[in-house]
N, C-alpha and C positions, 0 to 999 in steps of 0.2 A: 593462517597466521602469516605465512610467507607473503601472500598477496597484500595483506594489510601493511606489512613492513615496506613493501615495494611502493605502495600508494604514498606512504609517508616520506620515504627517501627521495622519490622523484618530485615531491612537492615541498622539499625541505625548507626552501626559502619562504614559501607561502604559508606553511603550517602554523607558525606563531601568529601571523596576521589573521588567518582564517579562524584559529581557535579563539583569539581575542574578540573578533567580530561576532562569532557564534555566541560566546558567553555574554557579550554586551547586548546583543539583540534579545537573548533569552532573559536577561535581567531587566530589560526595558521594553516589555511587550507592547506598551501603549505608545511608544515613541515612533513606531513604524507601522505602516499599513500591513495587512496580511499579504498583499502582493509583494511588498518589499521583503518581508520575512521569507516568503516562498522563493523569491529570486535569489536570496542569499543561500538558502538550502540547496537549490538546484546548482548553483555555481560550485559549491563545495563538492557535491556529488559528482558533477561533471569533471572536475579536476581530479578527484579520486579515481574515477573511471579511466581517465587518460593515463594517469600514473600507474594504475594497476593492470593495464592491458585488458580492460573490460569494455566490450562493445554491446550496446543495447539497441536491438532492432525493434522498432515500434510499428504496429499496424493497426488500422481501424480507428484512428483518432477522429475521423469524420463521423463516427458513430456516437460520439459523446454528445449528450444533449447540450444545446447552447444556453438554454435558460433554466433557471431554478436549480434546486439541489437534487442530488441523486446519490445512490450508494453503489460502489463498485465491490463486487464479490469475486476475488481471485482465488485460485488454488494456492496452496501454501507449500513452499519448498525450503525456505531458510531465511536468514537474517537480511538477505539482500532484496527480498521481494518488494517491500514498500519503496525502497530507494529506486529500483528499476521502474516502478510505476510512476513515481514522481518525476523521474528524469524524462519520461515520455509524455507527461501531462503538462500542458502549457499553462493552465490556470491553477490557482491555489486549490489544493486538496489536502485532506488530513486523514488520520488513521485512529482506529480504536486499538488500544494496547493494554495488556495486563498491567495493573498497577505496579507489581513487583518488578517486572522486566523494564518498566519505563524509567527506572532510576539508575540504570547502568550508565557508566560514563559515555558521553557523547549522545546516547539515546535520550538522556534526560533533557539536554539542551535542544535537541531536534524536536522532541515532542512539545516542549514549551514554545519553540519557535513557530510551529505550525498549528499551535493551539489544539493539539490532539486531545482525545478523551482517554484518561487513565481509568480503566475499569477495575474497581475495587471488588474482588470476588470473595472477600472475607465473610460477608453476610449477604443474605438475599436482598435485604433492604438497600445496602450500598450498591449492589449490582443493578438493581432495578433503577435506582437513582441515576446511575451512569447511562443506562440505556435510554431513559426518558430524556436525558440531556442530548443524546445523539439524535433522537427523534425530533426534538424541538429545533435543533440546529439544521438538520436536513430540511425540515419544513420551511425554515427561514432562508434556504438557498445554499447551504454549504454542501461540499462534495466530500464524501467519506469513503475510506477503504475499510472493509471488514472481512476478515479471513474466516469463512464459515467452517473450515476444518478444525478451527480452534488452535491447533499447534502444528508443528512439523516434526516428523520423526523419520528423517532420511527418506522422505517421500520421493524425491527426485521428480520424474515426470508422471508418477502414479498419483491419481487423484482419489483421496479417501472420501468417505461419506460426509455430507454437509449437515451441520446442525440446523434443524428447522428454526430453532429459537433465534438464531442470528439474523433471520430475515424479518423479524418484528420491526426493526428500525426502518426498513423500507416500507413495509406494509402499513404500519401505523402513521407514517408521514405521507402515505399515498404517492411515493416518489418512484421514479424509474429505477429498475435494477439493471446494472451494467455488468454482465459476466466478463471477467478478465482471465484470459488463458496465459499462464506463464510457462515458458519452456526453457529448460536449462538454467533457471534462476538460482539453483543451488550451487552452480559451478564457481562463482566468484569467491565464496567463503568456505566452501566445503572441500574443493579439490586442493590438495597440497602441491600446487604447481604455480609457476610464474608465467606459463605460456598464455597467450592471448585466448580469452574465452568470449563467446557470443551468447547473449541471452535474448529471448524474444518476449515482447509484451503485445498481446492481441486484445484490443478493446472490441468486444463483440456487440452486435446490435442490442440496444436496450429492450428490456421487457417492461412495458408501461403498465401502470396501475389498472387500466381498463382491461388488460389482457389477463391479469392474475388475481383480480379482486374477488373472484368466486372460488379461488383455489385455497386449499389448506396450506399451512406453512410447510408441511412435509412435501406436498406436491410442488410448491415453489422451489424448495431446496433440490428436489430431484430434477426438475426441469433445468434449473441453472447449472447444476453439475453436469448434466448431459450435454448442454451446449459447450461447456468448457472441454469436456472429454472429447467430443466430436472435433472441436477446433484443434486440439493438440494432435489427435490422430491424423487429421487432414494435413496439418503443417509438416508432420514427420514424414508422411508419405510423399509430400511434394519435394522434400529434400532428399 
């Protein structure tokens, strides 16, 4: 909470303008291109980072596929995770989020802005409908973030098991899987401190369909998780 207040106070003159622009973009999704929406979101996040003493170090952007859609599968540490990834991602990308969480203040406008998928888990039918929507959009060239751990439970840099079902979106669309290793991403909103914090986003080499097409969803989940765990351990040893 302290850091959020700091973000607001240090951007006090800009906050009314940013809030109005955010709401206007969200209310007029067809008036702007996806690139313009994403540019607006990144500007807001970058201003918040600067005001809140948050530094995001990004590695491996050269690993991101240049063409077509793909799915990024990061480990999950907290509310800052998607923001850190989007700050580090130059091209428009979006996220799958639980329907109930998506309507929280600010999150609601952000999800509308980036045309994210709100996953309604109230029934199997609505959940499948949401997943099919993601599969279709990835096949058409969109870039998605899906958190295979499902939620975060004070994970910090510990990586829990990945849900095999979350990989259906990549498998069914035959798209590349991009493992993303997040390090210290919990710090911006979990630490009750105003000191500068540094988070890391590591885009790892993609796993292409030809490499995983004969694997089960469980095997794909285990492989992706291992790559992330190894990357986190390597980065921590290097520091």
